[in-house]
N, C-alpha and C positions, 0 to 999 in steps of 0.2 A: 457559596462560592469558595469560602475558605477551606471547607472540607474538600471541594473539588481540586483546589490548588495543590493539595498534598499528593495528587497523582500526576502532576505535570512533570515533564522532564526537567531535571535540574540544569542550570546553566552550564555549558561546557565551552572550553576554548575551541577555536576554529580548527586546530590540528586534530583534536579528539573527534570533533564532529565529522571532519573529512575522512578520518579513518573508519568511523562508523558507516558513513555513506559508501565508502569503497567496499566494505564487507557485505553490503546489501546488493549493490549493483555490480555483478561480477561477470556477466556475459561479455563477449567481445564487443568493444566500442560502446558498451551500454553507459559507461561513465568514464570521462576523462577529465583531468585537471592540469592546468598549466599556470605556473607562476610567472606573471608578466613583470613584476618588480617586487620590491621588498614588501609592499603593502597590498598588492593586487593579485588576485587569483581568478583565473577564468575556468569555469566549470561547464561541461557539456554533457547532457543526458540524452540518450536515445532509447525510447521505450515503445514497445508494442502495446497498444491498448486492447484489452480483451473485452470486446463488446459483444453482446448476444446477437444472433441473427435477426431478431425482431427490432433491434435498435435502428432508428432512422439514420444514424451515423455509420452503421456497419459497412455500407457500400463505399465509404470513403477510404477503407483500408487504413485506418488511422495509425500511422507510426509517428509518434509525437517526439519532437526534439525541443529541448529546453537549453538555452544558452544564457549564462548569467556571469556577472563579475562581482566579486566581493572585494571591497576596498576597506581595509582596516577591520575586517570581519563582518561588515555590513553590506547588504545587497545594494549595488549601485545601479544595476539594470537587470532585467530578465525578459527574454523574448521566447515565444512559443511558436512552433512551426509544424505543419504537416508537409506533404510533398510540394504543394504549389502555393501555400499561403503562409504568412507569418504575421505576428501581431506583438506589439509591445505591451506586456502586462505588468510593467514596473509599478504603476500606481496601486494595483491590487495587492502587491506583495511587499512593498517597502516597509509597511507597518508591522510585518511579521518579524519575530525575534531572531530567526535564523533561516538558512537556506533549507534545512530539513523541514521546518514548518511550512515553507513555501511549497515544497514538493508534496508534502502531505495535503495541503490545501488544494492543489491542482489535481492530484490523483483521487481525492475524495469525491470530486464531481467533474470528471473529464469531459462529459458531454456538454456541460455548461460552458466550458472553455472552448470546446470544438465549435460550439454555436457562435462564439465570437469570431472564430477563424473562417467559418463558412457562412457568409451573409445570406445565401439563399436558403439555408436550412430552416425548417419550421421550428421556431423557438418554443412553441407549445409542446411539440412532440419530443424536443430534445431534453425536456426536463427530467424524465425518468428513464431508467435503463430497461425495465421489464414491462411486458404487456400485462393486462389485467389477468389473463389466464396464468401467466408465469407467476405473478404475485400470489394468486390463490394457491399455487402448488408449492410455495416456498416452505422449505424444511430447514430448520436451524439447529446446529449443534455447537455447544461451547464446551471446551475441555482444557484442562491445565497440563502443562509440562513441568517437570521438576527442574530441569535446567537445559541449556543449550550450550555445548562447548564450541562448536564451529557454526557461528551465525551464518556465514556465507554458504556453507554446504547445506545447512538445514533449510535456509530460505529458498535455495535453488530447488530442493526437493518439494517443498510445499507449493511453490509456484507451478511445478510440473504436475503435481497432484491436481491442482485446481483446473488446469487446462484439460488434463486427461479425464476428469470426472465432470467437467462442465459446471464447476462450482465457483462461488466467490469466497475469498478467504481474507481474514484480517488477523494479524498476530500482534497482540500487545506484549511487548518484550521488555520487561524490566527484571532484574535479578530477584529470584524467589517469588515472582508473581507473573508468570508467563501464561497468557490466555490465548487460545486459538478459537476463532469464530469461523464456522463454515456454513454457507447457505447454498441451496440448490434443490434439486429433486431429492426425495428421501433416499432413493437408491444411490444417487451420486454422492450425497453427504456421507452415507455409510461406507461406500467404497473408498472415499477419501480417508476415512478413519482406518480402514483395513490397510491401505497403502502406508499410512503413517506408522502402523504397528509392525508391518511385515517387511518393509524395506529397511535400508540402513541410512537414515537421514543425518546421523550425527557420528561423532568419533568418541572413543573411550579415552581414558586417561593416558593411554599409550599411543594415541593418534590413529588407532585402527577403527575402520567403519563398524558401527554397532546399531542394533535395532533399538527402537524406543520402547522401553518397558515400564515407564512411569507415567502413563497417560491416565488421567482421572476425568471422567465425563461429569460435568457440572450441571448441564442442562441440555435437553433436546426435545424437539417437537415442532409441529407445523405452525406457521405464522401467515398473516394475511399480506404482508408487504415486505419487500426486500429492505434490509437495513444497510448492507454493505455496498461500497462502490463496485463498479464492474471490474476494476483492475486490482489484483491482489496487492495488499499492503502490509508492511511491518512497521510498527512505530512504537516508540517509548513515550509518546506524548499524546494525551487524549484531549488537549486543549481545543483542537480543531475538529474533534469528532464527538460533539455533545450527545448525539443519539446513541453512539456506541458506548460512551461512558455510562449513560443511564441504564443500558442493558447489563454492562459489566459490573456496575457498582455493587450489587448484592453479592457478587461472586469474587470480589477482590479480597 
């Protein structure tokens, strides 16, 4: 555990954390914040969950809304909602160290939380995102990036690549140790890599769009079961992703 702790995100003040969140959630009305008083900030997230067609929750067209208040930098409440249902998930999240950890926790297993929102959903079916056939066809690639200058721009492109290629994507983003994990069909994963190399996801030192020329593939090959959540994620904290940490550990 002590070795594992060395990869956890260092503590950051609330203003720094909100700046990081703002750089990741950049689409219109995807993330808003409102200061209610000197010690209280209201945060609202609106996210589309990218669930595969085989998912029992896919027919719900899940657009997930999260509303939370931070008082003195700590979560005072957090509610989750889809179009017609809402639920208080404060008890599951107040023990987490930050709002970023809470968002990581929710997005790492969205169907489990959707199951709480949709009482009539079959809890057994909601546990996993892929069918047995999809799991057998899983192809995984892990590669490193030397640096990211514009986090917001790069993350927007990676999420677009994931949707376009039908892949799942997780980015472990810490300085000098950026790792990208992509899962999907073999063709989809390789197309994701091509897009990362041939488009302009970042900017150079002068602020001009530039291609990614410093990709290094660390691992690729077929696997039996999906590791990544259905929704693309970027995180500098592996505390709530132990399975991802186990896979990345030899490559850090």
